[in-house]
N, C-alpha and C positions, 0 to 999 in steps of 0.2 A: 727648797728653794730657797737657791743663795740670794742672801738679805746683803753680802758686801756692797759698801758705797752707798746705800740708801741714803736719801736726805733724812734729816731726823725729822722735818718737818711733816713730811708726806710717812714715816714709816711710822710717826706716830696714830697721823689720820688713820692711817689703815689699819693698824693696829686693832683700835676701837671697833672697825666694822668687820674684822677678817672672817671670823668665825660664823655670820649671816652670811655674810658675803660668798664664802667658801659652799655653806650646807647647801644656799637655797641656787648657787651656780650647777652644783655637782649633782641636785636632785632633779635639777631643768634638763642638764644634757647627761643624764645616765653614768657621773663621775666620770669621765675624761678629763683627767688632770693635766691632761699636754694643753688641751683648750684652754682648761683655768689660767694654767701657767701663763700661756700667752697674754690672757685676757689681766691680770697680773704687772705682766710686763708692761703690755700698753698703756696701762694707766700710769705706772712709770716714768715710762718714757715724756707722755701728754704733762706731763705735769713738770721734768727738766725741760721742757720747751715751752714750757709759759712763762710768756716777756717777767722783768720783775715789776713791771707798775702794775700787772695785773695782779701777778702775788699779795702787792702791797693793798690793793682793794680786796682780796681774798681774806688777809687777816682785817682788816675792818669790817668787812661784812658778819664775818666769824664771832666779832667779840658783839657786834650788834642784830645780832640773824631776825628780830624781826623787824629791817628794815625797808621791808616792802610793807610792811602792814598796815603805817598809819595811815594821813588823811591828807599827807599831803603829796603822793602822786597822780597824776594826769597824765594815760597812755593819749599818742594819735599812731594811726594805723592811717600807711600809705605804701601803692606802690613808686618805688623810685622813678621810672619812668613818667607817669602820670603826675609828677611832683616837680619835679626837678629836672627831670631826665637822664643824667648818670649819677652815681655818687659822688659825686666831686660837686656835681649842682646842689645835695643834698646840702653839703659843706657850706657852702655862699646862703643858703637857706636856713641857718641854723639859729641866725637874729630871730627870722621871724615865730620857727619852731615854740623859740624861748618867750617870745613876744607873748606868743599863744598859750601861754603855763603849760605849758608841755615837756614831762620830763621824762615820760617812758617810751620810747620809737621803734616802734614796731615797722621795720621793714618789710615788705610784700615779699615772698619767695624770689631771691636775685640769683641764684645758682645756676651754674648753664644748662638750657634746657633748649631741644627745637623748636625753629621759628615753625608756626601752627600744630605743631601734636604735645603741647607745654600742661593746656588747662589753665595758663596765667600761671605758670612757674612750676607747678607742680608734677613736673614728669622730668627728674635733676636725671643727666646725663653725666656728670661731675660733681661730686662735693667739693670739690676743693678747689674749683674754679669759678667765677662769676660771669655772669654771660656776658661777654665782649661788649656788645653795647653801649653795657650799666658801669663798666668801668672794669679793675680787677680787686684781686682778694689785698692788695698793697692797699689800695684806694676803701678796702669795707674799711680794713685797719685802721688808718690813717682817718675814717669819719668818727669812726669807735671811741678813738684816743681823744679824737677833739670834745666828741660827745659826754664823754667821762670829766674832761677838764670845764665841763658846762653843769655836774651833776645831773646827765641825762644817762639812764642806763635803756642798753639798745636791744629788741627783743630780734631773731629770724627764727626763719621755720627751718624747721626738719622735719624731710619730706619723708619716714622714716618705710611706710608700707610697703615702698615699692619704688621702681627707677623707670626712668627712661626705657625703650627698646634701643636708642643710642647710646644705653651704656657701654663700656667697656665690657661686664662682665653676662648683660646680655647680648653684646657683639660675639663674645666666644662662644656663649650659650647656643648661640644660631647656628652658630659653624658648627657644634657638635662638641664640643669640651666639656667630657662628661661632669669635672669637677665644679663648674661654674652653671652647667644644666641645673646640678645642684642645688641651687642658692636659690632658686624655684623652682614653680610648681608644675614638671613636666610632664607627660603623660603621653605615650605611645600610641593609646585609643579613646574613646568619648567617653569610656566605662564608667572610669574613677569621677570625672568629669560633671555625667551624668546623673550622679549618685551625689554629689556636693549641692545640685541643682536642685535640688530636692528640699533642701535646706536651708538653704544659704539664700538668702533677698537680694535682689537687686538693685542697686544704686543709682542705677540712672535707667529705668525699666526703656526709655522713650528714645534715648541720644545713643545707646551705649547698651543694650539687653543681652542680659549672659554674664556671667564672671569667669566666662574662658573662651580662649582665642584661640586659631590652629595658625601654624608656625609653620611657612610652606617653604623654609628654606632647614628647619629642623626635621621637619614630616610631623611635628610633633603637636601636641594640644598645652596651653601657656597659659595659667588663671592671671585674670585681668579684672579683678573684681570693679574697678574704678572706667578705667576706659581701657582697650585695645592696645595703645601703646604705653601704656603703663603695667609693667610686672610685678607682679607680689612679689616678695621678698620670703622664705623659707628659712624664719626662726629657728626652727627648732633644727639648724642646722648653726651649729655654734662658729662656725665661721664666719657666717651673716652678721651673730650677731658682736663677734669681737670686731668685724672691720666697723661695719655700719656706728659703736656705740667708739670706735677711733675716729669718727668722722665726725661725731659731732664734739667731739671734743678739740680739735681741731680749727671746730669754729669756735667755740670756746676762747682758743689761743687767739685767736682774732678780734678778741674784745666784744664778743658777743654775750650778753648778761641773764639775756631768755632764752629760752630753747621751744623755741614751741614746738610740742612732737605730735604733727599730725595724721592725724584718722588712727589716733594711737590704739581703739578698742577693736582694729581690725586685724591688728599682726601676727596673733597666733592662729591658722588653722586646721581643723580636726576635724574628721569626715564624718558626718550622721549630726552636725552641731547646727549653729547658724551664724558661727565663726564669728562672732559679736563678743567683745565681753569675758573672755576663756580667763578660768584662774591664769592663764600661763602668762595671761598679759599683765597683769597686775606686779606677777614674780620680776618679768622683764623691766618694765616701769621701777619697781622698790630698787634692782640691782643701779638700773644707772641714775638713782639717787643715790649711793652709794658712791657709784664712779665719781659727779660733781662732787659727793661729799669729801675726794678724796685727790682727785686731781684739781677741782675749782671749785674749792665750796663758796664762790659769788656768787655763783649763776646758777639760777632759778631753773625749775620747770615748768613750763604751761602747758597741760594735756588740751585738747581738741573734743571733747567730748561731746560731740553733738547730740544728747540724749537726754528725755526726760530724768529729773534726779534721782529717781531710785537708782538710775543707772553710771550717771553724772559723780557721786557724793562717795563713793568708794576709791576712786582714784586718789583722794587724797589721803589714799591709807591711814590707819592709825597716829595715833601721838607719841608711841614705841618706834613704828614701825611705817613714818610716813614716806606716802608716791612722790604724786603733784605738789610744787607748793600751789600754783594756781590753777584753776578751771575757769569754763566761761558761765557764765551764768544765762543760758544759750536759752529755758523755758520762762525765765522771767521776762527775756526780749520779746522772743511769742507773742506772750499774753498781755505783755504791754501793747502792741499792737491791736490785738485783741481787742480790747479794752478801748482804744483809740476809736474805733470802727462801732461798737455795739455801746458804749457808752455806759455799761454796768463794770461796774471792780469787782463782784463778786467771784472770778476766775481767777482776777489777778492781786486778790485779796488770801484767798486761799490757795494760791501757788505759794505768796510771799512766806504764810505763815509756816508751810514746808522748809523754804531758806533762812525763815529768825530762829526757829529749832534746831539747825545746825548746830554745832563746838563753833566757839568765836574763832578756833584762828581756822577756818577753812576758810581758805581765801578766792573771793570771785573777783572774775574780772566783769565790770558790767559794761553795758556797750546798748546804744538803740539800733548803731548797724555796723557792718561789715562789712569785709569784699563781698562775703559771700549772700545768693538769696537768706528768705523769709522763710524758713521751712512752720510749717503751722502742727509745729511740734506739742500739743495743748494734751489737758485733763478732758480726753474725753468721758470717760468715766463720770468725771465732772460733770461735766456738760450737758451730758445724758441725763442727769435728775433735773435739770431746766428745759430739760424737752428739745435739746439741740443733738441731732445727731451727724458723724461724721462728716460725710459728705456734703449733705448743706448747706453745712457750716464752711468749710472751704468755700464753698464756692459763695457765699455770701461775701467771705471777708473777700477774695480775690475781688469779686464785682465792687467793693467798696472800692479798695484802695486802685482798683485800674479806672477809676473813674465812673464804672458803665452801672454802678447805681442811682440813681436820682438825688442828685441834693448832695451825690460825694464828693469834695472840693480835691482828693491826693489823684495823683498821675505816676501810678508804676504799671508795670508790664510782668505777664506770667515766663515763669521760666519753669520750663520739664514739665508743659501742657501734657495730661494722660488724661484728656478727655474717658475713658475708658474708668481708670480708677476714680478721677474727679479727687486727683492727689497733686494739684498746680501749686509751686512756690513762687514767690512775688521778689521784685526786684524793683530798686527805687533810693534816691537818695531822702533823708528824715526831713528834709526841705520840701521837697516836690511831695512827698508822702503825707505832711504837715497842711499842705495845700497850697503854699505859696506859688509853683510853677502858672499855677489855673488860675490863681487871684491876681498875677502880673498880668499874664496874657488879658486877662478882661478888663483891666486897669479899674479894681476895684479897690479904693483905699479902706474899706472895714475889713473885707478880704481879707486883706495883707497885715493889718493889726493881727485881724483874727487867727492866722498861718502862724506869723512870728510868735505869737502869744503862746498855741500851742507848744510849737518848737521852743520856746525857752522854759516852759510847762515841764516838758518830757525829759530839756537832760538836766532842769532842776532834781525833779524825781530819780534821775542815775545817778546825780551825784550827793542824793539823800541816804542811799544802801553803802552799805558797809564791803568796802574792799577797793577794787583799783577801779575809776570810772575811764573809760578808754570812747575817745572822738573818730572818726573817720574822717581824714583827711578832706577840707575842702567842706563839711558840716559844721565849722568855727564861723564860716560866714555865708551860710544856707546858700551852699552851690547846690543846683537845680538839678537836673537829670539833664545826658547828655546822650540826647539822640542820634549825634552825629553816629555809632557805631554801627548803623543801619547797613553805614557805605560801605566801611573797613572789609575787604573779605576774608579777613583774620576770625572779626570779630558777628559780624553780621547772623550769626545763627546762633551767640550766646548772648541773654538778652541781663546778665550779668554786669557785663560791662556800659549798662545804663547808669550804672553808679560809681562807675570804678575813670569818672571820667578824668581829662587830664585838668592841674589846676589850673584854676581861670584864676593869675595874679592881676588882668585888669579891674577885674572883681575886686581882689585881694584890695588892692593902692585903697578902694573905697570903706575899710574895714573903721577908717579913722572919721569918716561923716558919719553924724548921726540919724542927719535924716535920711539913710538910702535902708536896705535891706540889710545889707551887705556887714554895715555898719554896727546896726540894731542888734545883731545878731550874734555879732562878733562882740559888744560890747555885754550880752547878758551871760554869754559862757563865762568870757574873762570874771565878772561878779563872781560868777557861781562860785569859779574855781575859787577866788579871794578870802569868802568866806568862809567852804569848807579849810580852805587851809588854818586860817585865822582862830575856827573854832573846834575846841579839843572833840567836843560831842562828836564830830563825824570819827572821832579816830574807830579803831576796830573792834578796839574790849570796851566801848560802849554796849550799854542792854538797849535792845530795840528789840519792838512791838509795835501789831496793830491795835489802831485808835478806834474806839466804835464812833463810826460821824454818825450814824443813824441814817445812814444816805445809801443808796446803792450806786449813786453818781459822784460820790467822793471819796478820794482815798485817804486813809489817816497813816502815817507812820507817827511812833513817840521812838525817842531815841536819848539818853542818860546816861552820865559818865563825872564824876569829883563836881555833883552839885551843880552840873547844866543839861538842865532839862530841853530838849526839842518837839515839838510839834508841829508837824510837814505833814499839808492838806495839799491836795492834788483833786481839782474837777475836772470831769473825764465827761463831761453831762456841755452841751448846746447852749445849756441854759440859767442863768444866774442860781447860783445857790448859798442857804446858809446856815453855817453849821454849828450846832450848839454843845459844844463838848463838857459843862459843866466843869469850867475851868475858873474859881473866882479870879488865881490871880492878873497882876497885869503882866505879860507878856513884850520883849521886842521884837517890831518885826522885821527879822535882816535885812532885808531886800529895800526896805524903805529907811531902814532905823531910826523908825517913829516908833513911841507905847501904841499899845494894840490889845483891846478885852478878846480875851480867848474864851468867852463863854459867850460871844456870838458871832462870829466871822463870815464874813459875804465874800463873795466871788465869783468873778465872774465866770463865762464860759471857758474852759482852757485855760485857768489860772491858776495859779499856787500860793501858799503862805508859810513862809517856813519862821516860826514863831518861838524866842528863844527866853529863857530865866533862868538866869544865877542865881545861887541862894543856899539855905537850907532848907531842909525836906522830910 
């Protein structure tokens, strides 16, 4: 390999990783040195094309590789069109974003996708173009530059498992181009696809059954794990991996700081397996991690692994051979909403015990809601010991959160309802699931107070956990469900649009009015953010453990760092609770600023307490 003219910084970064990179790549691709050398040359080109301002940011973050693991990052997730119409519109709203205390901005898929066949932007037809109605790639780069000037990191989805059927590769494959067909999974008959179907689960059994579709233009069968218009890429083909990694680095060079690897567990397919979490997936992610460390080390990889903890944690890799920098704390999210419904913290306590036992360097994104549905991926073995069967329990949860259960204040809708399997998922905004929508509709002031108290408590719980808390846009003002999606011909059959409604800027203007739901929710979130930033005990380096509250209705979490001790309590019941922790020392209630005893703590329904003590122990 000719290294003449290599930049010294690039050469040094590459040399530190060369042995492992070459070994992994050549093992995966059977010693294909031509493909490997192309990959390395591609990394060099990506580095050379990287703007100087981003190279300076790389240098800064290389000096502080833990920059994202403190207690000052707060994220916000949004669809550009729903939030501000266009990328330029988002730039005009950066003052608001900063006012929200946000310094990590996740922009939902915004690359070119065919209207009506995009799954919300997850069927990309061109990885180098922005959806025209949202702007241009120059607009994205300009937004990223403005964000960097304000200390805001930018996250963008990288849809790597598949392309749109309208992607140039797919068009050529449809026309019979053998090289492009080799980038996907094409078969002359249903024989092999039928063998796959014997072991591969269906992602959307009701809305998109099966894992393959017939392509009449090519007169062949093509793998489509998610939807028929999303063609799975064949990562056993090194050209696919090389070109997709180059697409990823191109986005990094536009100023994207965090690359969200969408559906990453699915990217390697092997006949006779479930095509999930295969060893080759981890090899690919490890190589992508090294590619970023060489070409753009200021970039983080966020893995979308929506599975149980035993499947999630391996995507962090190891201390010596890390993979993703960040992963979603998805099971905690689902277990939290389970706890809201059942008013019993045993499962959540059990699940958090598993998370707290993981190494501190594992950094999770914590969230209450995201763009997607809530899937009930709970620990049913544990629930079975409590006498709760999976199917009836899912029905109970869905009945509760859709308001079908008598006494439930929640207002949500089901997604992908399959009565045969009893496996429906749930949609709805945080505020509506907490009961604010039904309270406002009934004009019940006490119910409004209760809903906002639950909303604040759940956000406090999210901010208590180590990692990066992420708000879904609109949650900061307790935005309600958008029932208007039913009338949209492109959205009516996908209930996830219930919580993906347009930002209500008229309601956002009420955020400064303390007597409005918007103002009360906004003040609570801002107060929680400020307290979290102020106190080092919320740092990822802190020890964290479960407190014994002697109550199955109240969750207790302890944190300790450098002489600061935090006791956090969360009442998930509908009744007043008094918790005796046996702590004789005096604490400060961070929420009120007043001294408070920790030996006997009274909590209203859906309320919380953050108690801090500073000193020697």
